[in-house]
mmCIF file as gemmi writes it, N, C-alpha and C atoms, coordinates in Angstrom:
data_model
loop_
_atom_site.group_PDB
_atom_site.id
_atom_site.type_symbol
_atom_site.label_atom_id
_atom_site.label_alt_id
_atom_site.label_comp_id
_atom_site.label_asym_id
_atom_site.label_entity_id
_atom_site.label_seq_id
_atom_site.pdbx_PDB_ins_code
_atom_site.Cartn_x
_atom_site.Cartn_y
_atom_site.Cartn_z
_atom_site.occupancy
_atom_site.B_iso_or_equiv
_atom_site.pdbx_formal_charge
_atom_site.auth_seq_id
_atom_site.auth_asym_id
_atom_site.pdbx_PDB_model_num
ATOM 1 N N . MET Axp A 1 ? 174.639 142.879 206.417 1 0 ? 1 A 1
ATOM 2 C CA . MET Axp A 1 ? 174.685 141.662 205.627 1 0 ? 1 A 1
ATOM 3 C C . MET Axp A 1 ? 174.454 140.426 206.503 1 0 ? 1 A 1
ATOM 4 N N . ARG Axp A 2 ? 174.963 140.494 207.745 1 0 ? 2 A 1
ATOM 5 C CA . ARG Axp A 2 ? 174.772 139.35 208.635 1 0 ? 2 A 1
ATOM 6 C C . ARG Axp A 2 ? 173.307 139.172 209.017 1 0 ? 2 A 1
ATOM 7 N N . TYR Axp A 3 ? 172.576 140.293 209.139 1 0 ? 3 A 1
ATOM 8 C CA . TYR Axp A 3 ? 171.161 140.212 209.492 1 0 ? 3 A 1
ATOM 9 C C . TYR Axp A 3 ? 170.38 139.49 208.403 1 0 ? 3 A 1
ATOM 10 N N . LEU Axp A 4 ? 170.692 139.824 207.18 1 0 ? 4 A 1
ATOM 11 C CA . LEU Axp A 4 ? 170.039 139.164 206.052 1 0 ? 4 A 1
ATOM 12 C C . LEU Axp A 4 ? 170.363 137.676 206.042 1 0 ? 4 A 1
ATOM 13 N N . PHE Axp A 5 ? 171.618 137.35 206.328 1 0 ? 5 A 1
ATOM 14 C CA . PHE Axp A 5 ? 172.023 135.949 206.376 1 0 ? 5 A 1
ATOM 15 C C . PHE Axp A 5 ? 171.274 135.198 207.47 1 0 ? 5 A 1
ATOM 16 N N . LEU Axp A 6 ? 171.148 135.805 208.656 1 0 ? 6 A 1
ATOM 17 C CA . LEU Axp A 6 ? 170.424 135.143 209.74 1 0 ? 6 A 1
ATOM 18 C C . LEU Axp A 6 ? 168.948 134.965 209.41 1 0 ? 6 A 1
ATOM 19 N N . ALA Axp A 7 ? 168.364 135.973 208.795 1 0 ? 7 A 1
ATOM 20 C CA . ALA Axp A 7 ? 166.95 135.86 208.414 1 0 ? 7 A 1
ATOM 21 C C . ALA Axp A 7 ? 166.765 134.773 207.36 1 0 ? 7 A 1
ATOM 22 N N . LEU Axp A 8 ? 167.638 134.742 206.375 1 0 ? 8 A 1
ATOM 23 C CA . LEU Axp A 8 ? 167.543 133.704 205.34 1 0 ? 8 A 1
ATOM 24 C C . LEU Axp A 8 ? 167.781 132.32 205.916 1 0 ? 8 A 1
ATOM 25 N N . LEU Axp A 9 ? 168.693 132.223 206.881 1 0 ? 9 A 1
ATOM 26 C CA . LEU Axp A 9 ? 168.932 130.947 207.534 1 0 ? 9 A 1
ATOM 27 C C . LEU Axp A 9 ? 167.688 130.479 208.289 1 0 ? 9 A 1
ATOM 28 N N . GLY Axp A 10 ? 167.005 131.414 208.944 1 0 ? 10 A 1
ATOM 29 C CA . GLY Axp A 10 ? 165.765 131.063 209.644 1 0 ? 10 A 1
ATOM 30 C C . GLY Axp A 10 ? 164.683 130.59 208.685 1 0 ? 10 A 1
ATOM 31 N N . TYR Axp A 11 ? 164.531 131.311 207.567 1 0 ? 11 A 1
ATOM 32 C CA . TYR Axp A 11 ? 163.532 130.899 206.576 1 0 ? 11 A 1
ATOM 33 C C . TYR Axp A 11 ? 163.893 129.553 205.947 1 0 ? 11 A 1
ATOM 34 N N . LEU Axp A 12 ? 165.18 129.31 205.747 1 0 ? 12 A 1
ATOM 35 C CA . LEU Axp A 12 ? 165.619 128.03 205.205 1 0 ? 12 A 1
ATOM 36 C C . LEU Axp A 12 ? 165.301 126.908 206.184 1 0 ? 12 A 1
ATOM 37 N N . LEU Axp A 13 ? 165.489 127.172 207.462 1 0 ? 13 A 1
ATOM 38 C CA . LEU Axp A 13 ? 165.169 126.163 208.476 1 0 ? 13 A 1
ATOM 39 C C . LEU Axp A 13 ? 163.674 125.862 208.487 1 0 ? 13 A 1
ATOM 40 N N . ILE Axp A 14 ? 162.856 126.896 208.372 1 0 ? 14 A 1
ATOM 41 C CA . ILE Axp A 14 ? 161.404 126.696 208.335 1 0 ? 14 A 1
ATOM 42 C C . ILE Axp A 14 ? 161.016 125.872 207.109 1 0 ? 14 A 1
ATOM 43 N N . ALA Axp A 15 ? 161.6 126.187 205.955 1 0 ? 15 A 1
ATOM 44 C CA . ALA Axp A 15 ? 161.297 125.435 204.735 1 0 ? 15 A 1
ATOM 45 C C . ALA Axp A 15 ? 161.75 123.986 204.858 1 0 ? 15 A 1
ATOM 46 N N . LEU Axp A 16 ? 162.9 123.761 205.475 1 0 ? 16 A 1
ATOM 47 C CA . LEU Axp A 16 ? 163.394 122.396 205.656 1 0 ? 16 A 1
ATOM 48 C C . LEU Axp A 16 ? 162.488 121.601 206.586 1 0 ? 16 A 1
ATOM 49 N N . ILE Axp A 17 ? 162.058 122.223 207.661 1 0 ? 17 A 1
ATOM 50 C CA . ILE Axp A 17 ? 161.156 121.537 208.59 1 0 ? 17 A 1
ATOM 51 C C . ILE Axp A 17 ? 159.827 121.225 207.903 1 0 ? 17 A 1
ATOM 52 N N . TYR Axp A 18 ? 159.322 122.178 207.127 1 0 ? 18 A 1
ATOM 53 C CA . TYR Axp A 18 ? 158.071 121.931 206.409 1 0 ? 18 A 1
ATOM 54 C C . TYR Axp A 18 ? 158.234 120.782 205.416 1 0 ? 18 A 1
ATOM 55 N N . ALA Axp A 19 ? 159.388 120.739 204.741 1 0 ? 19 A 1
ATOM 56 C CA . ALA Axp A 19 ? 159.633 119.643 203.799 1 0 ? 19 A 1
ATOM 57 C C . ALA Axp A 19 ? 159.683 118.297 204.525 1 0 ? 19 A 1
ATOM 58 N N . LEU Axp A 20 ? 160.199 118.295 205.73 1 0 ? 20 A 1
ATOM 59 C CA . LEU Axp A 20 ? 160.219 117.059 206.507 1 0 ? 20 A 1
ATOM 60 C C . LEU Axp A 20 ? 158.835 116.688 207.036 1 0 ? 20 A 1
ATOM 61 N N . LEU Axp A 21 ? 157.944 117.684 207.153 1 0 ? 21 A 1
ATOM 62 C CA . LEU Axp A 21 ? 156.594 117.435 207.655 1 0 ? 21 A 1
ATOM 63 C C . LEU Axp A 21 ? 155.655 116.874 206.595 1 0 ? 21 A 1
ATOM 64 N N . ILE Axp A 22 ? 156.003 116.985 205.343 1 0 ? 22 A 1
ATOM 65 C CA . ILE Axp A 22 ? 155.098 116.581 204.265 1 0 ? 22 A 1
ATOM 66 C C . ILE Axp A 22 ? 154.608 115.137 204.417 1 0 ? 22 A 1
ATOM 67 N N . PRO Axp A 23 ? 155.454 114.171 204.798 1 0 ? 23 A 1
ATOM 68 C CA . PRO Axp A 23 ? 154.915 112.804 204.97 1 0 ? 23 A 1
ATOM 69 C C . PRO Axp A 23 ? 153.882 112.684 206.087 1 0 ? 23 A 1
ATOM 70 N N . PHE Axp A 24 ? 153.89 113.609 207.055 1 0 ? 24 A 1
ATOM 71 C CA . PHE Axp A 24 ? 152.961 113.525 208.176 1 0 ? 24 A 1
ATOM 72 C C . PHE Axp A 24 ? 151.643 114.235 207.916 1 0 ? 24 A 1
ATOM 73 N N . ILE Axp A 25 ? 151.559 114.982 206.833 1 0 ? 25 A 1
ATOM 74 C CA . ILE Axp A 25 ? 150.326 115.7 206.52 1 0 ? 25 A 1
ATOM 75 C C . ILE Axp A 25 ? 149.28 114.679 206.084 1 0 ? 25 A 1
ATOM 76 N N . ASN Axp A 26 ? 148.106 114.768 206.683 1 0 ? 26 A 1
ATOM 77 C CA . ASN Axp A 26 ? 147.088 113.765 206.374 1 0 ? 26 A 1
ATOM 78 C C . ASN Axp A 26 ? 146.374 114.09 205.055 1 0 ? 26 A 1
ATOM 79 N N . LYS Axp A 27 ? 145.391 113.29 204.711 1 0 ? 27 A 1
ATOM 80 C CA . LYS Axp A 27 ? 144.734 113.421 203.41 1 0 ? 27 A 1
ATOM 81 C C . LYS Axp A 27 ? 143.957 114.718 203.265 1 0 ? 27 A 1
ATOM 82 N N . ARG Axp A 28 ? 143.564 115.33 204.366 1 0 ? 28 A 1
ATOM 83 C CA . ARG Axp A 28 ? 142.829 116.593 204.289 1 0 ? 28 A 1
ATOM 84 C C . ARG Axp A 28 ? 143.774 117.785 204.198 1 0 ? 28 A 1
ATOM 85 N N . LYS Axp A 29 ? 145.041 117.52 203.981 1 0 ? 29 A 1
ATOM 86 C CA . LYS Axp A 29 ? 146.072 118.561 203.847 1 0 ? 29 A 1
ATOM 87 C C . LYS Axp A 29 ? 146.206 119.399 205.112 1 0 ? 29 A 1
ATOM 88 N N . ARG Axp A 30 ? 146.133 118.754 206.253 1 0 ? 30 A 1
ATOM 89 C CA . ARG Axp A 30 ? 146.292 119.452 207.522 1 0 ? 30 A 1
ATOM 90 C C . ARG Axp A 30 ? 147.486 118.877 208.268 1 0 ? 30 A 1
ATOM 91 N N . VAL Axp A 31 ? 148.228 119.757 208.888 1 0 ? 31 A 1
ATOM 92 C CA . VAL Axp A 31 ? 149.381 119.347 209.681 1 0 ? 31 A 1
ATOM 93 C C . VAL Axp A 31 ? 148.904 119.082 211.11 1 0 ? 31 A 1
ATOM 94 N N . PRO Axp A 32 ? 149.342 117.984 211.723 1 0 ? 32 A 1
ATOM 95 C CA . PRO Axp A 32 ? 148.953 117.736 213.115 1 0 ? 32 A 1
ATOM 96 C C . PRO Axp A 32 ? 149.423 118.853 214.039 1 0 ? 32 A 1
ATOM 97 N N . ALA Axp A 33 ? 148.697 119.07 215.111 1 0 ? 33 A 1
ATOM 98 C CA . ALA Axp A 33 ? 148.966 120.187 216.017 1 0 ? 33 A 1
ATOM 99 C C . ALA Axp A 33 ? 150.339 120.078 216.672 1 0 ? 33 A 1
ATOM 100 N N . TYR Axp A 34 ? 150.76 118.872 217.026 1 0 ? 34 A 1
ATOM 101 C CA . TYR Axp A 34 ? 152.046 118.736 217.705 1 0 ? 34 A 1
ATOM 102 C C . TYR Axp A 34 ? 153.207 119.127 216.803 1 0 ? 34 A 1
ATOM 103 N N . LEU Axp A 35 ? 153.068 118.948 215.497 1 0 ? 35 A 1
ATOM 104 C CA . LEU Axp A 35 ? 154.136 119.362 214.594 1 0 ? 35 A 1
ATOM 105 C C . LEU Axp A 35 ? 154.196 120.882 214.456 1 0 ? 35 A 1
ATOM 106 N N . LEU Axp A 36 ? 153.055 121.549 214.518 1 0 ? 36 A 1
ATOM 107 C CA . LEU Axp A 36 ? 153.053 123.011 214.513 1 0 ? 36 A 1
ATOM 108 C C . LEU Axp A 36 ? 153.701 123.554 215.778 1 0 ? 36 A 1
ATOM 109 N N . LEU Axp A 37 ? 153.415 122.937 216.912 1 0 ? 37 A 1
ATOM 110 C CA . LEU Axp A 37 ? 154.036 123.37 218.159 1 0 ? 37 A 1
ATOM 111 C C . LEU Axp A 37 ? 155.537 123.143 218.139 1 0 ? 37 A 1
ATOM 112 N N . LEU Axp A 38 ? 155.967 122.04 217.573 1 0 ? 38 A 1
ATOM 113 C CA . LEU Axp A 38 ? 157.402 121.768 217.438 1 0 ? 38 A 1
ATOM 114 C C . LEU Axp A 38 ? 158.067 122.82 216.56 1 0 ? 38 A 1
ATOM 115 N N . LEU Axp A 39 ? 157.423 123.179 215.474 1 0 ? 39 A 1
ATOM 116 C CA . LEU Axp A 39 ? 157.954 124.209 214.592 1 0 ? 39 A 1
ATOM 117 C C . LEU Axp A 39 ? 158.062 125.545 215.317 1 0 ? 39 A 1
ATOM 118 N N . ALA Axp A 40 ? 157.068 125.869 216.136 1 0 ? 40 A 1
ATOM 119 C CA . ALA Axp A 40 ? 157.108 127.128 216.889 1 0 ? 40 A 1
ATOM 120 C C . ALA Axp A 40 ? 158.284 127.147 217.859 1 0 ? 40 A 1
ATOM 121 N N . PHE Axp A 41 ? 158.564 126.017 218.505 1 0 ? 41 A 1
ATOM 122 C CA . PHE Axp A 41 ? 159.702 125.967 219.421 1 0 ? 41 A 1
ATOM 123 C C . PHE Axp A 41 ? 161.035 126.034 218.678 1 0 ? 41 A 1
ATOM 124 N N . LEU Axp A 42 ? 161.127 125.438 217.513 1 0 ? 42 A 1
ATOM 125 C CA . LEU Axp A 42 ? 162.391 125.43 216.778 1 0 ? 42 A 1
ATOM 126 C C . LEU Axp A 42 ? 162.722 126.769 216.141 1 0 ? 42 A 1
ATOM 127 N N . VAL Axp A 43 ? 161.733 127.581 215.857 1 0 ? 43 A 1
ATOM 128 C CA . VAL Axp A 43 ? 161.963 128.884 215.229 1 0 ? 43 A 1
ATOM 129 C C . VAL Axp A 43 ? 162.409 129.924 216.256 1 0 ? 43 A 1
ATOM 130 N N . THR Axp A 44 ? 162.081 129.716 217.521 1 0 ? 44 A 1
ATOM 131 C CA . THR Axp A 44 ? 162.355 130.709 218.563 1 0 ? 44 A 1
ATOM 132 C C . THR Axp A 44 ? 163.833 131.103 218.686 1 0 ? 44 A 1
ATOM 133 N N . PRO Axp A 45 ? 164.799 130.19 218.698 1 0 ? 45 A 1
ATOM 134 C CA . PRO Axp A 45 ? 166.203 130.631 218.811 1 0 ? 45 A 1
ATOM 135 C C . PRO Axp A 45 ? 166.655 131.505 217.644 1 0 ? 45 A 1
ATOM 136 N N . PHE Axp A 46 ? 166.211 131.195 216.453 1 0 ? 46 A 1
ATOM 137 C CA . PHE Axp A 46 ? 166.616 132.001 215.297 1 0 ? 46 A 1
ATOM 138 C C . PHE Axp A 46 ? 165.998 133.391 215.343 1 0 ? 46 A 1
ATOM 139 N N . LEU Axp A 47 ? 164.742 133.479 215.742 1 0 ? 47 A 1
ATOM 140 C CA . LEU Axp A 47 ? 164.113 134.791 215.888 1 0 ? 47 A 1
ATOM 141 C C . LEU Axp A 47 ? 164.786 135.6 216.99 1 0 ? 47 A 1
ATOM 142 N N . SER Axp A 48 ? 165.209 134.936 218.053 1 0 ? 48 A 1
ATOM 143 C CA . SER Axp A 48 ? 165.895 135.63 219.139 1 0 ? 48 A 1
ATOM 144 C C . SER Axp A 48 ? 167.244 136.17 218.684 1 0 ? 48 A 1
ATOM 145 N N . MET Axp A 49 ? 167.973 135.399 217.906 1 0 ? 49 A 1
ATOM 146 C CA . MET Axp A 49 ? 169.287 135.857 217.439 1 0 ? 49 A 1
ATOM 147 C C . MET Axp A 49 ? 169.151 137.005 216.449 1 0 ? 49 A 1
ATOM 148 N N . VAL Axp A 50 ? 168.149 136.96 215.603 1 0 ? 50 A 1
ATOM 149 C CA . VAL Axp A 50 ? 167.923 138.077 214.681 1 0 ? 50 A 1
ATOM 150 C C . VAL Axp A 50 ? 167.526 139.321 215.477 1 0 ? 50 A 1
ATOM 151 N N . SER Axp A 51 ? 166.726 139.148 216.515 1 0 ? 51 A 1
ATOM 152 C CA . SER Axp A 51 ? 166.3 140.284 217.332 1 0 ? 51 A 1
ATOM 153 C C . SER Axp A 51 ? 167.472 140.94 218.052 1 0 ? 51 A 1
ATOM 154 N N . ILE Axp A 52 ? 168.394 140.138 218.591 1 0 ? 52 A 1
ATOM 155 C CA . ILE Axp A 52 ? 169.524 140.715 219.325 1 0 ? 52 A 1
ATOM 156 C C . ILE Axp A 52 ? 170.49 141.4 218.363 1 0 ? 52 A 1
ATOM 157 N N . LYS Axp A 53 ? 170.52 140.972 217.108 1 0 ? 53 A 1
ATOM 158 C CA . LYS Axp A 53 ? 171.359 141.653 216.129 1 0 ? 53 A 1
ATOM 159 C C . LYS Axp A 53 ? 170.755 142.99 215.718 1 0 ? 53 A 1
ATOM 160 N N . ILE Axp A 54 ? 169.435 143.059 215.64 1 0 ? 54 A 1
ATOM 161 C CA . ILE Axp A 54 ? 168.774 144.298 215.221 1 0 ? 54 A 1
ATOM 162 C C . ILE Axp A 54 ? 168.667 145.275 216.39 1 0 ? 54 A 1
ATOM 163 N N . TRP Axp A 55 ? 168.223 144.792 217.561 1 0 ? 55 A 1
ATOM 164 C CA . TRP Axp A 55 ? 168.069 145.628 218.756 1 0 ? 55 A 1
ATOM 165 C C . TRP Axp A 55 ? 169.011 145.106 219.829 1 0 ? 55 A 1
ATOM 166 N N . PRO Axp A 56 ? 170.252 145.606 219.898 1 0 ? 56 A 1
ATOM 167 C CA . PRO Axp A 56 ? 171.239 145.019 220.806 1 0 ? 56 A 1
ATOM 168 C C . PRO Axp A 56 ? 170.989 145.27 222.287 1 0 ? 56 A 1
ATOM 169 N N . GLY Axp A 57 ? 170.124 146.163 222.648 1 0 ? 57 A 1
ATOM 170 C CA . GLY Axp A 57 ? 169.845 146.378 224.054 1 0 ? 57 A 1
ATOM 171 C C . GLY Axp A 57 ? 170.773 147.386 224.681 1 0 ? 57 A 1
ATOM 172 N N . PHE Axp A 58 ? 171.212 147.109 225.913 1 0 ? 58 A 1
ATOM 173 C CA . PHE Axp A 58 ? 171.972 148.084 226.687 1 0 ? 58 A 1
ATOM 174 C C . PHE Axp A 58 ? 173.474 147.976 226.521 1 0 ? 58 A 1
ATOM 175 N N . GLY Axp A 59 ? 173.962 146.879 226.061 1 0 ? 59 A 1
ATOM 176 C CA . GLY Axp A 59 ? 175.404 146.701 225.951 1 0 ? 59 A 1
ATOM 177 C C . GLY Axp A 59 ? 175.813 146.392 224.533 1 0 ? 59 A 1
ATOM 178 N N . THR Axp A 60 ? 176.775 145.531 224.442 1 0 ? 60 A 1
ATOM 179 C CA . THR Axp A 60 ? 177.264 145.121 223.124 1 0 ? 60 A 1
ATOM 180 C C . THR Axp A 60 ? 176.586 143.827 222.711 1 0 ? 60 A 1
ATOM 181 N N . GLY Axp A 61 ? 175.347 143.658 223.089 1 0 ? 61 A 1
ATOM 182 C CA . GLY Axp A 61 ? 174.606 142.416 222.902 1 0 ? 61 A 1
ATOM 183 C C . GLY Axp A 61 ? 174.71 141.843 221.5 1 0 ? 61 A 1
ATOM 184 N N . THR Axp A 62 ? 175.469 140.785 221.372 1 0 ? 62 A 1
ATOM 185 C CA . THR Axp A 62 ? 175.641 140.165 220.06 1 0 ? 62 A 1
ATOM 186 C C . THR Axp A 62 ? 175.531 138.654 220.102 1 0 ? 62 A 1
ATOM 187 N N . ASP Axp A 63 ? 175.322 138.064 221.261 1 0 ? 63 A 1
ATOM 188 C CA . ASP Axp A 63 ? 175.291 136.607 221.319 1 0 ? 63 A 1
ATOM 189 C C . ASP Axp A 63 ? 174.058 136.115 222.075 1 0 ? 63 A 1
ATOM 190 N N . TRP Axp A 64 ? 173.977 134.814 222.223 1 0 ? 64 A 1
ATOM 191 C CA . TRP Axp A 64 ? 172.799 134.181 222.786 1 0 ? 64 A 1
ATOM 192 C C . TRP Axp A 64 ? 172.562 134.594 224.242 1 0 ? 64 A 1
ATOM 193 N N . VAL Axp A 65 ? 173.647 134.754 225.008 1 0 ? 65 A 1
ATOM 194 C CA . VAL Axp A 65 ? 173.509 135.118 226.417 1 0 ? 65 A 1
ATOM 195 C C . VAL Axp A 65 ? 172.831 136.485 226.547 1 0 ? 65 A 1
ATOM 196 N N . ASP Axp A 66 ? 173.232 137.434 225.715 1 0 ? 66 A 1
ATOM 197 C CA . ASP Axp A 66 ? 172.614 138.752 225.752 1 0 ? 66 A 1
ATOM 198 C C . ASP Axp A 66 ? 171.164 138.708 225.286 1 0 ? 66 A 1
ATOM 199 N N . ALA Axp A 67 ? 170.858 137.83 224.341 1 0 ? 67 A 1
ATOM 200 C CA . ALA Axp A 67 ? 169.467 137.681 223.892 1 0 ? 67 A 1
ATOM 201 C C . ALA Axp A 67 ? 168.591 137.143 225.022 1 0 ? 67 A 1
ATOM 202 N N . VAL Axp A 68 ? 169.133 136.203 225.804 1 0 ? 68 A 1
ATOM 203 C CA . VAL Axp A 68 ? 168.383 135.657 226.936 1 0 ? 68 A 1
ATOM 204 C C . VAL Axp A 68 ? 168.206 136.724 228.011 1 0 ? 68 A 1
ATOM 205 N N . LYS Axp A 69 ? 169.25 137.524 228.253 1 0 ? 69 A 1
ATOM 206 C CA . LYS Axp A 69 ? 169.141 138.598 229.247 1 0 ? 69 A 1
ATOM 207 C C . LYS Axp A 69 ? 168.079 139.623 228.861 1 0 ? 69 A 1
ATOM 208 N N . MET Axp A 70 ? 167.955 139.895 227.585 1 0 ? 70 A 1
ATOM 209 C CA . MET Axp A 70 ? 166.958 140.863 227.118 1 0 ? 70 A 1
ATOM 210 C C . MET Axp A 70 ? 165.556 140.262 227.066 1 0 ? 70 A 1
ATOM 211 N N . GLY Axp A 71 ? 165.445 138.942 227.165 1 0 ? 71 A 1
ATOM 212 C CA . GLY Axp A 71 ? 164.136 138.301 227.198 1 0 ? 71 A 1
ATOM 213 C C . GLY Axp A 71 ? 163.559 137.971 225.842 1 0 ? 71 A 1
ATOM 214 N N . TYR Axp A 72 ? 164.387 137.998 224.806 1 0 ? 72 A 1
ATOM 215 C CA . TYR Axp A 72 ? 163.867 137.712 223.471 1 0 ? 72 A 1
ATOM 216 C C . TYR Axp A 72 ? 163.33 136.287 223.31 1 0 ? 72 A 1
ATOM 217 N N . PRO Axp A 73 ? 163.962 135.25 223.875 1 0 ? 73 A 1
ATOM 218 C CA . PRO Axp A 73 ? 163.368 133.907 223.724 1 0 ? 73 A 1
ATOM 219 C C . PRO Axp A 73 ? 161.977 133.795 224.348 1 0 ? 73 A 1
ATOM 220 N N . VAL Axp A 74 ? 161.779 134.426 225.499 1 0 ? 74 A 1
ATOM 221 C CA . VAL Axp A 74 ? 160.458 134.385 226.137 1 0 ? 74 A 1
ATOM 222 C C . VAL Axp A 74 ? 159.442 135.125 225.275 1 0 ? 74 A 1
ATOM 223 N N . PHE Axp A 75 ? 159.85 136.269 224.752 1 0 ? 75 A 1
ATOM 224 C CA . PHE Axp A 75 ? 158.977 137.063 223.892 1 0 ? 75 A 1
ATOM 225 C C . PHE Axp A 75 ? 158.559 136.28 222.657 1 0 ? 75 A 1
ATOM 226 N N . TRP Axp A 76 ? 159.53 135.69 221.959 1 0 ? 76 A 1
ATOM 227 C CA . TRP Axp A 76 ? 159.209 134.981 220.718 1 0 ? 76 A 1
ATOM 228 C C . TRP Axp A 76 ? 158.473 133.672 220.99 1 0 ? 76 A 1
ATOM 229 N N . THR Axp A 77 ? 158.771 133.005 222.109 1 0 ? 77 A 1
ATOM 230 C CA . THR Axp A 77 ? 158.031 131.785 222.446 1 0 ? 77 A 1
ATOM 231 C C . THR Axp A 77 ? 156.561 132.11 222.688 1 0 ? 77 A 1
ATOM 232 N N . THR Axp A 78 ? 156.314 133.202 223.398 1 0 ? 78 A 1
ATOM 233 C CA . THR Axp A 78 ? 154.932 133.612 223.659 1 0 ? 78 A 1
ATOM 234 C C . THR Axp A 78 ? 154.197 133.921 222.362 1 0 ? 78 A 1
ATOM 235 N N . LEU Axp A 79 ? 154.837 134.673 221.481 1 0 ? 79 A 1
ATOM 236 C CA . LEU Axp A 79 ? 154.183 135.021 220.219 1 0 ? 79 A 1
ATOM 237 C C . LEU Axp A 79 ? 153.972 133.817 219.309 1 0 ? 79 A 1
ATOM 238 N N . THR Axp A 80 ? 154.992 132.987 219.148 1 0 ? 80 A 1
ATOM 239 C CA . THR Axp A 80 ? 154.847 131.851 218.23 1 0 ? 80 A 1
ATOM 240 C C . THR Axp A 80 ? 153.861 130.812 218.751 1 0 ? 80 A 1
ATOM 241 N N . LEU Axp A 81 ? 153.881 130.537 220.064 1 0 ? 81 A 1
ATOM 242 C CA . LEU Axp A 81 ? 152.919 129.571 220.604 1 0 ? 81 A 1
ATOM 243 C C . LEU Axp A 81 ? 151.504 130.13 220.586 1 0 ? 81 A 1
ATOM 244 N N . GLY Axp A 82 ? 151.365 131.433 220.819 1 0 ? 82 A 1
ATOM 245 C CA . GLY Axp A 82 ? 150.046 132.052 220.723 1 0 ? 82 A 1
ATOM 246 C C . GLY Axp A 82 ? 149.492 131.978 219.313 1 0 ? 82 A 1
ATOM 247 N N . LEU Axp A 83 ? 150.337 132.287 218.334 1 0 ? 83 A 1
ATOM 248 C CA . LEU Axp A 83 ? 149.916 132.197 216.938 1 0 ? 83 A 1
ATOM 249 C C . LEU Axp A 83 ? 149.59 130.762 216.545 1 0 ? 83 A 1
ATOM 250 N N . THR Axp A 84 ? 150.396 129.825 217.019 1 0 ? 84 A 1
ATOM 251 C CA . THR Axp A 84 ? 150.144 128.42 216.717 1 0 ? 84 A 1
ATOM 252 C C . THR Axp A 84 ? 148.822 127.958 217.337 1 0 ? 84 A 1
ATOM 253 N N . GLY Axp A 85 ? 148.571 128.337 218.576 1 0 ? 85 A 1
ATOM 254 C CA . GLY Axp A 85 ? 147.299 127.989 219.215 1 0 ? 85 A 1
ATOM 255 C C . GLY Axp A 85 ? 146.112 128.591 218.492 1 0 ? 85 A 1
ATOM 256 N N . PHE Axp A 86 ? 146.268 129.833 218.05 1 0 ? 86 A 1
ATOM 257 C CA . PHE Axp A 86 ? 145.205 130.486 217.287 1 0 ? 86 A 1
ATOM 258 C C . PHE Axp A 86 ? 144.934 129.752 215.975 1 0 ? 86 A 1
ATOM 259 N N . LEU Axp A 87 ? 146.003 129.347 215.269 1 0 ? 87 A 1
ATOM 260 C CA . LEU Axp A 87 ? 145.83 128.615 214.012 1 0 ? 87 A 1
ATOM 261 C C . LEU Axp A 87 ? 145.206 127.245 214.226 1 0 ? 87 A 1
ATOM 262 N N . ILE Axp A 88 ? 145.598 126.585 215.323 1 0 ? 88 A 1
ATOM 263 C CA . ILE Axp A 88 ? 145.007 125.273 215.614 1 0 ? 88 A 1
ATOM 264 C C . ILE Axp A 88 ? 143.52 125.434 215.941 1 0 ? 88 A 1
ATOM 265 N N . LYS Axp A 89 ? 143.181 126.464 216.693 1 0 ? 89 A 1
ATOM 266 C CA . LYS Axp A 89 ? 141.782 126.705 217.037 1 0 ? 89 A 1
ATOM 267 C C . LYS Axp A 89 ? 140.944 126.996 215.801 1 0 ? 89 A 1
ATOM 268 N N . LEU Axp A 90 ? 141.507 127.761 214.872 1 0 ? 90 A 1
ATOM 269 C CA . LEU Axp A 90 ? 140.781 128.063 213.636 1 0 ? 90 A 1
ATOM 270 C C . LEU Axp A 90 ? 140.788 126.901 212.65 1 0 ? 90 A 1
ATOM 271 N N . LYS Axp A 91 ? 141.609 125.907 212.948 1 0 ? 91 A 1
ATOM 272 C CA . LYS Axp A 91 ? 141.801 124.75 212.043 1 0 ? 91 A 1
ATOM 273 C C . LYS Axp A 91 ? 142.239 125.206 210.662 1 0 ? 91 A 1
ATOM 274 N N . ALA Axp A 92 ? 143.115 126.201 210.695 1 0 ? 92 A 1
ATOM 275 C CA . ALA Axp A 92 ? 143.63 126.717 209.414 1 0 ? 92 A 1
ATOM 276 C C . ALA Axp A 92 ? 144.673 125.782 208.835 1 0 ? 92 A 1
ATOM 277 N N . TRP Axp A 93 ? 145.185 124.874 209.657 1 0 ? 93 A 1
ATOM 278 C CA . TRP Axp A 93 ? 146.223 123.97 209.148 1 0 ? 93 A 1
ATOM 279 C C . TRP Axp A 93 ? 145.625 122.638 208.992 1 0 ? 93 A 1
């Protein structure tokens, strides 16, 4: 049940950030690149916490320190920034 709560909290945060971005979207309905990068950085801690809850690693990994030891923030930062760069290059946003 906690995993579902963490995932829903992450999605709620993404929706809230997107709602705050609406005034910055230009007339062509595109989000500026720096706001996409900011969103990628803000989602990383939540993805890391969900990951440590699902795959606890070698110990009783249940908190942020264990997530950092397992390397989940680096993993998710690499993936989210890579995806963001790919979307910016394609001008999908």
